[in-house]
C-alpha positions in Angstrom: 0.1 0.0 0.2 1.4 3.5 -0.8 1.7 6.2 1.8 -1.0 8.5 1.1 -0.9 12.1 2.2 -2.8 13.7 4.7 -5.7 15.9 3.6 -5.0 19.5 3.0 -6.9 20.2 6.3 -5.3 18.0 8.5 -2.0 19.5 7.3 -3.0 22.6 8.5 -4.6 24.1 5.2 -8.1 24.5 6.5 -10.3 27.7 7.0 -8.2 29.5 9.2 -5.1 29.2 6.9 -7.4 30.2 4.0 -8.1 33.3 6.1 -4.9 34.0 6.9 -3.8 33.5 3.2 -6.0 35.8 1.9 -5.3 38.5 4.5 -1.5 37.8 3.6 -2.1 38.4 -0.1 -3.9 41.5 0.5 -0.9 43.0 2.2 1.6 41.5 0.0 0.1 41.4 -3.5 2.9 40.8 -5.5 5.1 37.7 -6.5 8.4 38.2 -4.7 10.5 36.0 -7.0 9.2 37.8 -10.1 10.1 41.3 -8.4 13.6 39.9 -8.1 13.8 39.3 -11.9 12.4 42.7 -12.3 8.7 41.6 -13.1 5.4 42.9 -11.8 3.5 39.7 -11.1 0.4 39.4 -9.2 0.9 36.5 -6.2 -1.7 33.8 -5.8 0.2 31.6 -3.3 1.6 32.2 0.2 4.8 30.0 0.5 6.7 29.0 3.6 10.3 30.1 2.9 11.6 27.5 5.0 9.6 24.3 4.5 7.7 23.5 7.6 7.5 20.0 7.6 4.5 19.5 9.9 6.1 22.1 12.5 2.9 24.0 13.2 5.1 26.7 14.9 6.8 27.3 11.9 3.6 26.8 9.8 1.9 30.0 11.3 4.9 32.0 11.5 4.3 34.8 9.1 8.0 35.7 9.0 8.6 32.6 7.1 5.7 33.5 4.7 6.2 35.0 1.1 4.0 35.7 -1.6 4.5 33.8 -5.1 2.7 33.6 -8.2 1.8 29.8 -9.1 4.6 29.9 -11.7 7.5 30.5 -9.3 5.9 28.5 -6.6 5.4 25.4 -9.1 8.7 25.7 -10.7 11.5 27.8 -9.2 10.6 27.3 -5.5 10.2 23.2 -5.8 13.6 23.1 -7.7 15.3 25.3 -4.7 13.8 23.0 -2.1 15.1 20.1 -4.0 18.6 21.2 -5.4 19.4 24.0 -3.0 20.1 26.2 -6.3 17.8 29.3 -7.2 17.0 29.1 -10.9 16.4 31.9 -13.4 18.0 35.2 -14.1 16.8 38.8 -13.3 15.6 41.0 -16.3 19.2 42.1 -17.2 20.2 38.2 -17.5 22.2 37.9 -14.4 21.5 34.6 -12.4 19.3 35.3 -9.4 21.2 33.0 -7.2 23.4 34.9 -4.8 26.0 31.9 -4.8 26.2 31.6 -8.7 29.9 32.4 -9.8 28.9 35.4 -11.9 27.5 37.0 -8.4 30.8 36.4 -6.4 
């Protein structure tokens, strides 16, 4: 039998989260990753900067939240969590990863 993920509600993403997310996006409406690249894109995801991995204190710490668009959350953020490397360039073509050799 495969391991099944708990429901989103059991993982903390229930009504309380939906209200917190809505409030956060009203205060922080733009994608922070797109902004780093010089683009203005409306955010629709509240991301945990440090993956909470079930730690509810970290989950609810709004200092650990950032606004992202779906594209950044689904591609750049997931790649960063898996590889530790921030992909992409800013509007001038310079890599956004501060550890990239062009930025040292």
